[in-house]
N, CA and C atoms as a LAMMPS dump frame, in Angstrom:
ITEM: TIMESTEP
0
ITEM: NUMBER OF ATOMS
666
ITEM: BOX BOUNDS ff ff ff
-5.0000000000000000e+02 5.0000000000000000e+02
-5.0000000000000000e+02 5.0000000000000000e+02
-5.0000000000000000e+02 5.0000000000000000e+02
ITEM: ATOMS id mol type element x y z
1 1 1 N 423.346 237.067 -216.681
2 1 2 C 424.788 236.815 -216.19
3 1 3 C 424.91 235.526 -215.703
4 2 1 N 426.058 234.774 -216.381
5 2 2 C 426.525 233.446 -215.92
6 2 3 C 427.097 233.538 -214.644
7 3 1 N 426.999 232.688 -213.752
8 3 2 C 427.784 232.372 -212.502
9 3 3 C 428.905 231.356 -212.754
10 4 1 N 430.028 231.646 -212.409
11 4 2 C 431.211 230.997 -212.581
12 4 3 C 431.901 230.716 -210.909
13 5 1 N 432.087 229.5 -210.845
14 5 2 C 432.798 229.352 -209.394
15 5 3 C 434.417 229.5 -209.767
16 6 1 N 435.021 229.208 -208.7
17 6 2 C 436.507 229.715 -208.936
18 6 3 C 437.25 228.742 -209.9
19 7 1 N 436.815 227.463 -209.442
20 7 2 C 437.678 226.314 -210.762
21 7 3 C 437.298 226.767 -212.212
22 8 1 N 435.869 227.069 -212.514
23 8 2 C 435.405 227.38 -213.597
24 8 3 C 436.339 228.559 -214.334
25 9 1 N 436.371 229.687 -213.348
26 9 2 C 437.069 230.89 -213.638
27 9 3 C 438.475 230.5 -214.136
28 10 1 N 439.257 229.839 -213.152
29 10 2 C 440.554 229.479 -213.532
30 10 3 C 440.868 228.776 -214.791
31 11 1 N 439.758 227.73 -215.063
32 11 2 C 439.995 227.257 -216.356
33 11 3 C 439.755 228.124 -217.454
34 12 1 N 438.76 229.061 -217.226
35 12 2 C 438.681 230.188 -218.379
36 12 3 C 439.92 231.039 -218.701
37 13 1 N 440.477 231.141 -217.623
38 13 2 C 441.702 232.273 -217.954
39 13 3 C 443.226 231.536 -218.01
40 14 1 N 443.087 230.171 -217.906
41 14 2 C 444.227 229.41 -217.903
42 14 3 C 445.34 229.645 -219.162
43 15 1 N 446.31 230.242 -219.007
44 15 2 C 447.306 230.398 -220.265
45 15 3 C 446.915 231.891 -220.712
46 16 1 N 446.038 232.639 -219.993
47 16 2 C 445.76 234.122 -220.571
48 16 3 C 446.955 235.111 -220.248
49 17 1 N 446.947 235.942 -221.184
50 17 2 C 447.974 237.039 -220.956
51 17 3 C 447.467 238.39 -220.427
52 18 1 N 448.031 238.701 -219.421
53 18 2 C 447.582 239.976 -218.631
54 18 3 C 447.901 241.412 -219.478
55 19 1 N 447.065 241.908 -219.936
56 19 2 C 447.262 243.181 -220.566
57 19 3 C 447.219 244.442 -219.715
58 20 1 N 446.402 244.475 -218.852
59 20 2 C 446.103 245.529 -217.955
60 20 3 C 445.88 245.13 -216.42
61 21 1 N 446.559 245.945 -215.478
62 21 2 C 446.084 245.568 -214.028
63 21 3 C 446.31 246.976 -213.499
64 22 1 N 445.702 247.106 -212.133
65 22 2 C 446.005 248.083 -210.955
66 22 3 C 446.397 247.516 -209.823
67 23 1 N 446.322 248.265 -208.857
68 23 2 C 446.521 247.834 -207.435
69 23 3 C 445.482 246.669 -206.694
70 24 1 N 444.553 246.854 -207.5
71 24 2 C 443.538 245.952 -207.029
72 24 3 C 443.577 244.516 -207.562
73 25 1 N 444.332 244.111 -208.726
74 25 2 C 444.787 243.08 -209.481
75 25 3 C 444.447 243.218 -210.926
76 26 1 N 444.324 242.164 -211.537
77 26 2 C 443.922 241.97 -213.228
78 26 3 C 442.763 242.531 -213.516
79 27 1 N 443.18 243.267 -214.816
80 27 2 C 441.72 243.935 -215.23
81 27 3 C 441.462 243.614 -216.856
82 28 1 N 442.443 243.367 -217.431
83 28 2 C 442.3 242.807 -218.952
84 28 3 C 443.184 242.041 -219.277
85 29 1 N 442.607 240.872 -219.664
86 29 2 C 443.36 239.586 -220.084
87 29 3 C 442.848 239.155 -221.719
88 30 1 N 443.992 238.708 -222.085
89 30 2 C 443.9 238.15 -223.437
90 30 3 C 444.092 236.44 -223.41
91 31 1 N 442.757 235.71 -223.83
92 31 2 C 442.63 234.489 -223.814
93 31 3 C 443.408 233.581 -224.879
94 32 1 N 443.88 232.665 -224.486
95 32 2 C 444.538 231.737 -225.507
96 32 3 C 443.979 231.654 -227.022
97 33 1 N 442.288 231.705 -227.126
98 33 2 C 441.812 231.673 -228.023
99 33 3 C 441.783 233.066 -229.062
100 34 1 N 442.299 234.217 -228.343
101 34 2 C 442.399 235.42 -229.126
102 34 3 C 441.163 236.056 -228.429
103 35 1 N 440.048 235.708 -227.882
104 35 2 C 439.254 236.609 -227.03
105 35 3 C 439.679 237.475 -225.704
106 36 1 N 439.032 238.42 -225.523
107 36 2 C 439.368 239.533 -224.476
108 36 3 C 438.552 238.954 -223.225
109 37 1 N 439.082 239.204 -222.019
110 37 2 C 438.295 239.135 -220.85
111 37 3 C 438.46 240.43 -219.941
112 38 1 N 437.37 241.056 -219.68
113 38 2 C 437.568 242.409 -218.862
114 38 3 C 436.854 242.049 -217.703
115 39 1 N 437.614 242.576 -216.493
116 39 2 C 437.335 242.256 -215.108
117 39 3 C 436.861 243.517 -214.442
118 40 1 N 435.848 243.615 -213.648
119 40 2 C 435.121 244.633 -212.935
120 40 3 C 434.989 244.317 -211.555
121 41 1 N 435.559 245.16 -210.656
122 41 2 C 435.626 244.936 -209.328
123 41 3 C 434.278 245.282 -208.629
124 42 1 N 433.872 244.427 -207.982
125 42 2 C 432.409 244.822 -207.385
126 42 3 C 432.611 245.599 -206.053
127 43 1 N 431.94 246.56 -205.757
128 43 2 C 432.413 247.601 -204.812
129 43 3 C 431.495 246.952 -203.541
130 44 1 N 431.989 247.074 -202.251
131 44 2 C 431.399 246.69 -201.158
132 44 3 C 430.251 247.92 -200.853
133 45 1 N 429.167 246.996 -200.292
134 45 2 C 427.889 247.901 -199.73
135 45 3 C 427.095 247.897 -200.928
136 46 1 N 426.105 248.979 -200.763
137 46 2 C 425.062 249.235 -201.797
138 46 3 C 425.616 250.334 -202.916
139 47 1 N 425.783 249.993 -204.326
140 47 2 C 426.265 250.574 -205.25
141 47 3 C 424.941 250.464 -206.561
142 48 1 N 425.435 251.271 -207.23
143 48 2 C 424.555 251.275 -208.653
144 48 3 C 424.978 249.915 -209.443
145 49 1 N 426.163 249.354 -209.173
146 49 2 C 426.305 248.27 -209.993
147 49 3 C 426.108 246.715 -209.53
148 50 1 N 425.204 246.999 -208.498
149 50 2 C 424.406 245.938 -207.608
150 50 3 C 423.131 245.747 -208.492
151 51 1 N 422.644 246.981 -208.985
152 51 2 C 421.41 246.662 -209.717
153 51 3 C 421.66 246.643 -211.352
154 52 1 N 422.933 247.271 -211.745
155 52 2 C 423.135 247.14 -213.227
156 52 3 C 424.613 247.026 -213.264
157 53 1 N 425.152 245.606 -213.2
158 53 2 C 426.563 245.592 -213.238
159 53 3 C 427.336 246.102 -214.351
160 54 1 N 428.594 246.373 -214.352
161 54 2 C 429.291 247.01 -215.318
162 54 3 C 429.464 246.34 -216.392
163 55 1 N 429.723 244.652 -216.041
164 55 2 C 429.591 243.901 -217.11
165 55 3 C 428.577 243.755 -218.233
166 56 1 N 427.372 244.064 -217.52
167 56 2 C 426.169 244.16 -218.377
168 56 3 C 425.916 245.486 -219.146
169 57 1 N 426.511 246.676 -218.586
170 57 2 C 426.547 247.985 -218.945
171 57 3 C 427.49 247.754 -220.429
172 58 1 N 428.504 247.141 -220.202
173 58 2 C 429.61 247.114 -221.331
174 58 3 C 428.774 246.335 -222.208
175 59 1 N 428.082 245.089 -222.036
176 59 2 C 427.235 244.462 -223.199
177 59 3 C 426.277 245.464 -223.85
178 60 1 N 425.495 245.982 -222.941
179 60 2 C 424.648 246.945 -223.44
180 60 3 C 425.174 247.91 -224.481
181 61 1 N 426.234 248.702 -223.964
182 61 2 C 426.842 249.521 -224.812
183 61 3 C 427.402 249.19 -226.132
184 62 1 N 428.055 247.989 -226.197
185 62 2 C 428.68 247.555 -227.488
186 62 3 C 427.328 247.092 -228.242
187 63 1 N 426.157 246.534 -227.656
188 63 2 C 425.064 246.175 -228.689
189 63 3 C 424.559 247.462 -229.249
190 64 1 N 424.207 248.592 -228.558
191 64 2 C 423.628 249.612 -229.084
192 64 3 C 424.609 250.323 -230.072
193 65 1 N 425.794 250.255 -229.797
194 65 2 C 426.878 250.863 -230.951
195 65 3 C 426.763 250.19 -232.095
196 66 1 N 426.608 248.971 -232.092
197 66 2 C 426.548 248.121 -232.97
198 66 3 C 425.153 248.496 -233.857
199 67 1 N 424.206 248.489 -233.056
200 67 2 C 422.912 248.705 -233.878
201 67 3 C 423.065 250.269 -234.75
202 68 1 N 423.944 251.084 -234.035
203 68 2 C 423.982 252.558 -234.816
204 68 3 C 425.076 252.317 -235.991
205 69 1 N 425.87 251.06 -236.166
206 69 2 C 426.615 250.983 -237.075
207 69 3 C 428.118 251.68 -236.762
208 70 1 N 428.161 251.779 -235.379
209 70 2 C 429.636 252.309 -235.129
210 70 3 C 430.473 251.031 -234.721
211 71 1 N 431.518 250.881 -235.166
212 71 2 C 432.232 249.704 -234.908
213 71 3 C 432.703 249.327 -233.614
214 72 1 N 432.714 248.451 -233.04
215 72 2 C 433.199 248.239 -231.442
216 72 3 C 433.272 246.666 -231.271
217 73 1 N 433.367 246.335 -230.104
218 73 2 C 433.643 244.979 -229.686
219 73 3 C 432.362 244.303 -229.896
220 74 1 N 432.472 242.834 -229.934
221 74 2 C 431.364 241.95 -229.897
222 74 3 C 431.527 241.004 -228.677
223 75 1 N 430.281 241.204 -227.898
224 75 2 C 430.644 240.311 -226.699
225 75 3 C 430.171 239.099 -226.804
226 76 1 N 430.87 238.22 -225.909
227 76 2 C 430.282 236.702 -226.133
228 76 3 C 429.575 236.213 -224.749
229 77 1 N 429.871 237.037 -223.581
230 77 2 C 429.269 236.37 -222.576
231 77 3 C 429.598 237.211 -221.302
232 78 1 N 428.662 237.312 -220.25
233 78 2 C 429.127 238.314 -219.12
234 78 3 C 428.995 237.167 -217.885
235 79 1 N 429.843 237.351 -216.872
236 79 2 C 429.997 236.296 -215.892
237 79 3 C 429.976 237.162 -214.432
238 80 1 N 429.546 236.421 -213.478
239 80 2 C 429.896 237.008 -212.005
240 80 3 C 430.38 235.804 -211.416
241 81 1 N 431.751 236.179 -210.745
242 81 2 C 432.624 235.19 -210.188
243 81 3 C 432.665 235.641 -208.777
244 82 1 N 431.678 235.067 -207.755
245 82 2 C 431.692 235.829 -206.597
246 82 3 C 433.022 235.389 -205.784
247 83 1 N 433.643 234.293 -206.026
248 83 2 C 434.802 233.88 -205.13
249 83 3 C 435.806 235.043 -205.087
250 84 1 N 436.055 235.707 -206.184
251 84 2 C 437.134 236.858 -206.252
252 84 3 C 436.355 238.271 -206.614
253 85 1 N 434.991 238.117 -206.145
254 85 2 C 434.419 239.659 -206.06
255 85 3 C 434.601 240.541 -207.354
256 86 1 N 434.43 239.633 -208.327
257 86 2 C 434.627 240.235 -209.91
258 86 3 C 433.315 239.868 -210.779
259 87 1 N 433.109 240.855 -211.651
260 87 2 C 432.185 240.58 -212.674
261 87 3 C 433.113 240.449 -213.75
262 88 1 N 432.822 239.738 -215.141
263 88 2 C 433.705 239.725 -216.213
264 88 3 C 432.749 239.527 -217.424
265 89 1 N 433.321 240.262 -218.513
266 89 2 C 432.982 240.409 -219.92
267 89 3 C 433.905 239.65 -220.685
268 90 1 N 433.637 238.82 -221.718
269 90 2 C 434.379 238.079 -222.718
270 90 3 C 434.03 238.7 -224.07
271 91 1 N 434.75 238.944 -224.941
272 91 2 C 434.337 239.548 -226.035
273 91 3 C 435.639 239.564 -226.993
274 92 1 N 434.932 239.558 -228.374
275 92 2 C 435.982 239.502 -229.519
276 92 3 C 436.59 241.057 -229.742
277 93 1 N 437.851 241.272 -229.677
278 93 2 C 438.216 242.63 -229.758
279 93 3 C 437.961 243.205 -231.161
280 94 1 N 437.957 244.589 -231.188
281 94 2 C 437.877 245.416 -232.288
282 94 3 C 439.174 245.291 -233.19
283 95 1 N 439.282 245.004 -234.324
284 95 2 C 440.574 245.005 -234.851
285 95 3 C 440.757 246.136 -235.505
286 96 1 N 442.094 246.609 -235.364
287 96 2 C 442.474 247.862 -235.63
288 96 3 C 443.633 248.434 -234.585
289 97 1 N 443.901 249.757 -234.677
290 97 2 C 444.954 250.294 -233.597
291 97 3 C 444.296 251.435 -233.117
292 98 1 N 444.733 251.862 -231.862
293 98 2 C 444.225 252.979 -231.241
294 98 3 C 444.637 254.301 -231.971
295 99 1 N 443.861 255.385 -231.813
296 99 2 C 444.077 256.598 -232.372
297 99 3 C 445.257 257.245 -231.904
298 100 1 N 445.647 256.876 -230.647
299 100 2 C 446.869 257.064 -229.993
300 100 3 C 448.042 256.788 -230.49
301 101 1 N 447.845 255.531 -230.807
302 101 2 C 449.118 254.709 -231.569
303 101 3 C 449.224 255.285 -232.918
304 102 1 N 448.246 255.388 -233.638
305 102 2 C 448.164 255.677 -234.975
306 102 3 C 449.013 257.312 -234.947
307 103 1 N 448.656 258.268 -234.084
308 103 2 C 449.161 259.43 -234.057
309 103 3 C 450.599 259.41 -233.886
310 104 1 N 450.987 258.452 -233.003
311 104 2 C 452.71 258.463 -232.909
312 104 3 C 453.471 257.91 -234.202
313 105 1 N 452.782 257.085 -235.069
314 105 2 C 453.235 256.6 -236.174
315 105 3 C 452.894 257.215 -237.597
316 106 1 N 451.874 257.965 -237.483
317 106 2 C 451.3 258.56 -238.781
318 106 3 C 452.074 259.71 -239.081
319 107 1 N 452.526 260.36 -240.318
320 107 2 C 453.15 261.622 -240.421
321 107 3 C 452.159 262.766 -240.324
322 108 1 N 450.879 262.423 -241.064
323 108 2 C 449.916 263.712 -241.067
324 108 3 C 449.113 263.276 -239.894
325 109 1 N 449.435 263.818 -238.872
326 109 2 C 448.597 263.985 -237.813
327 109 3 C 447.478 264.864 -237.832
328 110 1 N 447.537 265.871 -238.484
329 110 2 C 446.709 266.72 -238.483
330 110 3 C 445.344 266.394 -239.26
331 111 1 N 445.534 265.551 -240.547
332 111 2 C 444.63 264.862 -241.147
333 111 3 C 443.822 263.804 -240.106
334 112 1 N 444.424 263.296 -239.324
335 112 2 C 443.786 262.395 -238.528
336 112 3 C 443.005 263.023 -237.221
337 113 1 N 443.508 263.961 -237.042
338 113 2 C 442.804 264.788 -235.711
339 113 3 C 441.665 265.264 -236.424
340 114 1 N 441.489 265.843 -237.86
341 114 2 C 440.539 266.51 -238.403
342 114 3 C 439.284 265.475 -238.402
343 115 1 N 439.855 264.358 -238.991
344 115 2 C 438.749 263.175 -239.294
345 115 3 C 438.296 262.816 -238
346 116 1 N 439.075 262.771 -236.763
347 116 2 C 438.508 262.175 -235.657
348 116 3 C 437.353 263.397 -235.327
349 117 1 N 437.816 264.617 -235.167
350 117 2 C 436.776 265.858 -234.994
351 117 3 C 435.302 265.421 -235.605
352 118 1 N 435.483 265.264 -236.898
353 118 2 C 434.07 264.77 -237.545
354 118 3 C 433.44 263.632 -237.031
355 119 1 N 434.319 262.776 -236.361
356 119 2 C 433.638 261.251 -235.887
357 119 3 C 433.1 261.73 -234.479
358 120 1 N 433.761 262.794 -233.877
359 120 2 C 433.457 263.116 -232.412
360 120 3 C 432.28 263.751 -232.561
361 121 1 N 431.965 264.558 -233.325
362 121 2 C 430.87 265.437 -233.525
363 121 3 C 429.699 264.605 -234.061
364 122 1 N 430.038 263.54 -234.604
365 122 2 C 428.689 262.491 -235.08
366 122 3 C 428.337 261.834 -233.979
367 123 1 N 429.186 261.442 -233.05
368 123 2 C 428.703 260.978 -231.931
369 123 3 C 427.726 261.725 -231.189
370 124 1 N 428.247 263.201 -231.048
371 124 2 C 427.242 264.052 -230.3
372 124 3 C 426.074 264.434 -230.984
373 125 1 N 426.154 264.426 -232.293
374 125 2 C 424.786 264.479 -233.09
375 125 3 C 423.934 263.465 -232.91
376 126 1 N 424.564 262.077 -232.872
377 126 2 C 423.817 260.936 -232.612
378 126 3 C 423.106 260.674 -231.257
379 127 1 N 423.489 261.672 -230.184
380 127 2 C 422.907 261.223 -229.006
381 127 3 C 423.93 260.505 -228.205
382 128 1 N 425.206 260.462 -228.44
383 128 2 C 425.933 259.401 -227.787
384 128 3 C 426.973 260.136 -227.019
385 129 1 N 426.965 259.794 -225.64
386 129 2 C 427.992 260.653 -224.778
387 129 3 C 429.078 259.272 -224.243
388 130 1 N 430.237 259.35 -224.965
389 130 2 C 431.028 258.13 -224.452
390 130 3 C 431.831 258.749 -223.296
391 131 1 N 431.506 258.492 -222.057
392 131 2 C 432.238 258.992 -220.812
393 131 3 C 433.813 258.748 -220.889
394 132 1 N 434.412 257.442 -221.629
395 132 2 C 435.643 257.342 -221.383
396 132 3 C 436.372 257.754 -222.802
397 133 1 N 436.156 258.679 -223.414
398 133 2 C 436.742 259.233 -224.522
399 133 3 C 438.177 259.736 -224.288
400 134 1 N 439.058 258.722 -224.669
401 134 2 C 440.317 259.41 -225.049
402 134 3 C 440.859 258.489 -226.13
403 135 1 N 442.156 258.892 -226.589
404 135 2 C 442.607 258.299 -227.885
405 135 3 C 442.964 256.959 -227.919
406 136 1 N 443.089 256.25 -226.56
407 136 2 C 443.443 254.965 -226.456
408 136 3 C 442.203 254.124 -226.623
409 137 1 N 441.079 254.741 -226.379
410 137 2 C 439.817 253.974 -226.794
411 137 3 C 438.92 254.084 -228.024
412 138 1 N 439.596 254.944 -228.83
413 138 2 C 439.254 255.176 -230.05
414 138 3 C 440.088 254.42 -230.952
415 139 1 N 439.467 253.487 -231.815
416 139 2 C 440.206 252.518 -232.748
417 139 3 C 440.07 253.118 -234.095
418 140 1 N 441.094 252.694 -234.903
419 140 2 C 440.894 252.863 -236.412
420 140 3 C 441.171 251.622 -236.993
421 141 1 N 439.918 251.134 -237.455
422 141 2 C 440.117 249.836 -238.349
423 141 3 C 440.68 249.833 -239.3
424 142 1 N 440.819 248.415 -239.778
425 142 2 C 441.686 248.464 -241.135
426 142 3 C 440.969 249.009 -242.477
427 143 1 N 439.575 249.176 -242.297
428 143 2 C 439.061 249.876 -243.269
429 143 3 C 438.883 251.536 -243.325
430 144 1 N 439.426 252.063 -242.173
431 144 2 C 439.547 253.325 -241.827
432 144 3 C 438.554 254.006 -241.105
433 145 1 N 437.604 253.299 -240.642
434 145 2 C 436.741 253.634 -240.02
435 145 3 C 437.096 253.915 -238.388
436 146 1 N 436.53 254.597 -237.595
437 146 2 C 436.635 255.15 -236.304
438 146 3 C 435.764 254.171 -235.429
439 147 1 N 436.241 253.76 -234.387
440 147 2 C 435.365 252.629 -233.36
441 147 3 C 435.562 252.912 -232.107
442 148 1 N 435.08 252.206 -231.255
443 148 2 C 435.105 252.496 -229.649
444 148 3 C 435.383 251.204 -229.112
445 149 1 N 435.979 251.202 -227.944
446 149 2 C 436.387 250.058 -227.188
447 149 3 C 436.069 250.5 -225.597
448 150 1 N 436.236 249.499 -224.722
449 150 2 C 435.959 250.031 -223.381
450 150 3 C 434.688 250.701 -223.148
451 151 1 N 433.579 250.35 -223.599
452 151 2 C 432.131 250.657 -223.669
453 151 3 C 431.002 250.724 -222.454
454 152 1 N 431.77 250.485 -221.286
455 152 2 C 430.943 250.21 -220.173
456 152 3 C 430.218 251.465 -219.758
457 153 1 N 430.711 252.697 -220.038
458 153 2 C 430.034 254.029 -219.67
459 153 3 C 429.78 254.737 -221.046
460 154 1 N 428.965 254.421 -221.726
461 154 2 C 428.311 254.969 -223.045
462 154 3 C 426.818 255.266 -222.879
463 155 1 N 426.386 256.548 -222.986
464 155 2 C 425.122 256.575 -222.623
465 155 3 C 424.415 257.38 -224.025
466 156 1 N 423.25 257.029 -224.211
467 156 2 C 422.426 256.989 -225.52
468 156 3 C 421.241 258.21 -225.096
469 157 1 N 421.014 259 -226.078
470 157 2 C 419.99 260.065 -226.008
471 157 3 C 419.134 259.879 -227.149
472 158 1 N 417.965 260.31 -227.428
473 158 2 C 417.216 260.227 -228.469
474 158 3 C 417.516 261.6 -229.445
475 159 1 N 417.841 262.292 -228.896
476 159 2 C 418.367 263.658 -229.649
477 159 3 C 419.755 264.153 -229.262
478 160 1 N 420.416 265.101 -230.086
479 160 2 C 421.679 265.419 -229.954
480 160 3 C 421.971 265.766 -228.737
481 161 1 N 423.238 265.731 -228.097
482 161 2 C 423.735 266.014 -226.857
483 161 3 C 423.579 267.6 -226.76
484 162 1 N 423.138 267.94 -225.352
485 162 2 C 423.248 269.448 -225.126
486 162 3 C 424.405 269.875 -225.2
487 163 1 N 424.706 271.327 -225.032
488 163 2 C 426.167 271.831 -225.088
489 163 3 C 426.887 271.55 -223.983
490 164 1 N 426.113 271.245 -223.08
491 164 2 C 426.896 271.396 -221.542
492 164 3 C 427.261 270.022 -221.662
493 165 1 N 426.717 268.821 -221.998
494 165 2 C 427.249 267.567 -222.172
495 165 3 C 428.466 267.625 -223.465
496 166 1 N 428.287 268.209 -224.229
497 166 2 C 429.435 268.415 -225.213
498 166 3 C 430.79 268.821 -224.636
499 167 1 N 430.515 269.856 -223.887
500 167 2 C 431.699 270.786 -223.289
501 167 3 C 432.21 269.416 -222.475
502 168 1 N 431.519 268.736 -221.464
503 168 2 C 432.121 267.717 -220.534
504 168 3 C 432.597 266.648 -221.369
505 169 1 N 432.234 266.297 -222.563
506 169 2 C 433.026 265.558 -223.27
507 169 3 C 434.416 265.793 -223.777
508 170 1 N 434.265 266.975 -224.073
509 170 2 C 435.869 267.599 -224.386
510 170 3 C 436.697 267.741 -223.4
511 171 1 N 436.139 267.856 -222.217
512 171 2 C 437.184 267.645 -221.024
513 171 3 C 437.696 266.475 -220.872
514 172 1 N 436.894 265.401 -221.072
515 172 2 C 437.616 264.133 -220.964
516 172 3 C 438.822 263.838 -221.58
517 173 1 N 438.57 264.253 -222.868
518 173 2 C 439.866 264.096 -223.734
519 173 3 C 441.016 264.952 -223.417
520 174 1 N 440.736 266.081 -222.955
521 174 2 C 441.919 267.226 -222.37
522 174 3 C 442.357 266.729 -221.278
523 175 1 N 441.735 265.786 -220.527
524 175 2 C 442.618 265.295 -219.27
525 175 3 C 443.713 264.559 -219.436
526 176 1 N 444 263.954 -220.698
527 176 2 C 445.014 263.097 -221.096
528 176 3 C 446.028 263.856 -221.964
529 177 1 N 447.436 263.952 -221.245
530 177 2 C 448.25 264.992 -222.045
531 177 3 C 448.697 264.674 -223.249
532 178 1 N 448.791 263.35 -223.656
533 178 2 C 449.29 263.117 -224.706
534 178 3 C 448.108 263.606 -226.107
535 179 1 N 447.127 263.257 -225.521
536 179 2 C 445.72 263.661 -226.505
537 179 3 C 445.703 265.182 -226.482
538 180 1 N 445.539 265.556 -225.49
539 180 2 C 445.55 267.322 -225.56
540 180 3 C 446.568 267.769 -226.52
541 181 1 N 448.061 267.194 -226.377
542 181 2 C 448.974 267.96 -227.097
543 181 3 C 448.863 267.832 -228.406
544 182 1 N 448.259 266.281 -228.783
545 182 2 C 448.162 266.184 -230.326
546 182 3 C 447.114 266.88 -231.129
547 183 1 N 445.876 267.504 -229.939
548 183 2 C 445.072 268.177 -230.721
549 183 3 C 445.633 269.627 -230.982
550 184 1 N 446.313 270.098 -229.862
551 184 2 C 446.703 271.461 -229.739
552 184 3 C 447.991 271.436 -230.659
553 185 1 N 448.753 270.69 -231.046
554 185 2 C 449.866 270.836 -232.005
555 185 3 C 449.375 270.797 -233.488
556 186 1 N 448.126 269.952 -233.531
557 186 2 C 447.516 270.474 -235.105
558 186 3 C 446.634 271.604 -235.1
559 187 1 N 446.476 272.198 -233.863
560 187 2 C 445.629 273.573 -234.042
561 187 3 C 444.159 273.289 -233.476
562 188 1 N 444.011 273.687 -232.354
563 188 2 C 442.657 273.628 -231.798
564 188 3 C 441.512 274.403 -232.377
565 189 1 N 441.738 275.462 -233.154
566 189 2 C 440.94 276.101 -233.834
567 189 3 C 440.522 275.44 -235.078
568 190 1 N 441.442 274.575 -235.61
569 190 2 C 441.148 273.683 -236.866
570 190 3 C 440.295 272.523 -236.294
571 191 1 N 440.472 271.992 -235.297
572 191 2 C 439.835 270.858 -234.642
573 191 3 C 438.227 271.448 -234.263
574 192 1 N 438.262 272.555 -233.765
575 192 2 C 437.056 273.177 -233.286
576 192 3 C 436.256 273.449 -234.755
577 193 1 N 437.019 274.05 -235.637
578 193 2 C 436.143 274.427 -236.786
579 193 3 C 435.546 273.185 -237.518
580 194 1 N 436.49 272.081 -237.517
581 194 2 C 436.045 270.643 -238.224
582 194 3 C 434.829 270.207 -237.402
583 195 1 N 434.43 270.315 -236.191
584 195 2 C 433.816 270.032 -235.253
585 195 3 C 432.212 270.748 -235.659
586 196 1 N 432.594 271.817 -235.473
587 196 2 C 431.412 273.026 -235.671
588 196 3 C 430.846 272.773 -237.141
589 197 1 N 431.528 272.696 -238.175
590 197 2 C 431.081 272.351 -239.593
591 197 3 C 430.073 271.204 -239.731
592 198 1 N 430.325 270.181 -238.63
593 198 2 C 429.765 268.922 -238.869
594 198 3 C 428.459 268.928 -237.845
595 199 1 N 428.421 270.163 -237.111
596 199 2 C 427.351 269.803 -236.093
597 199 3 C 426.037 270.581 -236.374
598 200 1 N 425.011 270.46 -235.613
599 200 2 C 423.829 271.303 -235.444
600 200 3 C 423.899 272.536 -234.649
601 201 1 N 424.905 272.683 -233.875
602 201 2 C 424.847 273.857 -233.139
603 201 3 C 424.228 275.121 -233.636
604 202 1 N 423.233 275.681 -233.211
605 202 2 C 422.722 276.904 -234.097
606 202 3 C 423.983 278.058 -234.116
607 203 1 N 424.075 278.681 -234.9
608 203 2 C 424.901 279.675 -235.207
609 203 3 C 424.968 280.508 -234.335
610 204 1 N 423.447 281.126 -233.693
611 204 2 C 423.622 281.911 -232.63
612 204 3 C 424.228 281.681 -231.321
613 205 1 N 424.437 280.218 -231.36
614 205 2 C 424.994 279.444 -229.688
615 205 3 C 426.396 279.218 -230.039
616 206 1 N 426.967 279.419 -231.193
617 206 2 C 428.534 278.774 -231.038
618 206 3 C 429.325 279.779 -230.367
619 207 1 N 429.19 281.013 -230.767
620 207 2 C 430.117 281.749 -229.775
621 207 3 C 430.193 281.397 -228.357
622 208 1 N 428.819 281.386 -227.687
623 208 2 C 428.751 280.928 -226.361
624 208 3 C 429.422 279.809 -226.19
625 209 1 N 429.177 278.659 -227.112
626 209 2 C 429.768 277.353 -226.836
627 209 3 C 431.122 277.3 -226.884
628 210 1 N 431.928 278.019 -227.892
629 210 2 C 433.288 278.328 -228.041
630 210 3 C 433.861 278.661 -226.736
631 211 1 N 433.253 279.632 -226.358
632 211 2 C 433.765 280.669 -224.874
633 211 3 C 433.848 279.499 -223.803
634 212 1 N 432.726 279.023 -223.848
635 212 2 C 432.583 277.821 -222.74
636 212 3 C 433.644 276.737 -222.927
637 213 1 N 434.023 276.525 -224.133
638 213 2 C 434.925 275.275 -224.218
639 213 3 C 436.374 275.834 -223.565
640 214 1 N 436.669 277.04 -224.055
641 214 2 C 437.923 277.909 -224.181
642 214 3 C 438.057 277.554 -222.343
643 215 1 N 436.841 278.091 -221.667
644 215 2 C 436.969 278.111 -220.246
645 215 3 C 437.445 277.005 -219.778
646 216 1 N 436.567 275.828 -220.039
647 216 2 C 436.51 274.483 -219.559
648 216 3 C 437.84 273.743 -219.691
649 217 1 N 438.432 274.262 -220.763
650 217 2 C 439.619 273.631 -221.236
651 217 3 C 440.852 274.129 -220.747
652 218 1 N 440.6 275.664 -220.072
653 218 2 C 441.721 276.309 -219.72
654 218 3 C 442.853 276.682 -220.651
655 219 1 N 442.171 276.994 -221.886
656 219 2 C 443.159 277.509 -222.85
657 219 3 C 443.147 278.815 -223.013
658 220 1 N 444.283 279.411 -223.696
659 220 2 C 444.385 280.574 -223.691
660 220 3 C 443.881 281.188 -225.1
661 221 1 N 442.948 281.881 -225.148
662 221 2 C 442.244 282.148 -226.201
663 221 3 C 442.703 283.534 -226.844
664 222 1 N 443.719 284.092 -226.384
665 222 2 C 444.215 285.442 -226.62
666 222 3 C 444.865 285.423 -228.115
């Protein structure tokens, strides 16, 4: 991780466009050359990001996804900007549009949702738990593939995810009203059928898995 002083950082972001910010300040900027810069606030005191900074997690997540042939961003560099208590990652964005945007514009929402279900289960079968799974972080590339962005919290296992982790990942999506409503409008049963049809969940465990999902997502199964 390269260290930048304040002057170097200010030169790097000169003319940048702020795409995202919160009460702590800027979060994502588009640099004049088209590269993206994402900032991570360094927490005070001892925390895990001292040992493994989020900028480095982002870099590692992107690298491992690309190794597994999953479209994602390409990291250029990671930086520590001590003067503003931030770490940063600079990367080439993933070309395409978010699934959330595509669902707003595309007439056949059901087909998109079913295709996403197949992609979602492919992550789980490949041992990939993407903690930031929501439709704003899922990108449909120009050639129609699904890809992932904002990858600082993606975890990899050697085997398929356990049922409990799968349920937990479903819950992430359902926290976002627009995403939840898109799935429910297309038919949650159809979404789940598409997921299970492409999964290795044993037949004897599927009823239990479905019941746990209904309960965790607080859906009416009657």
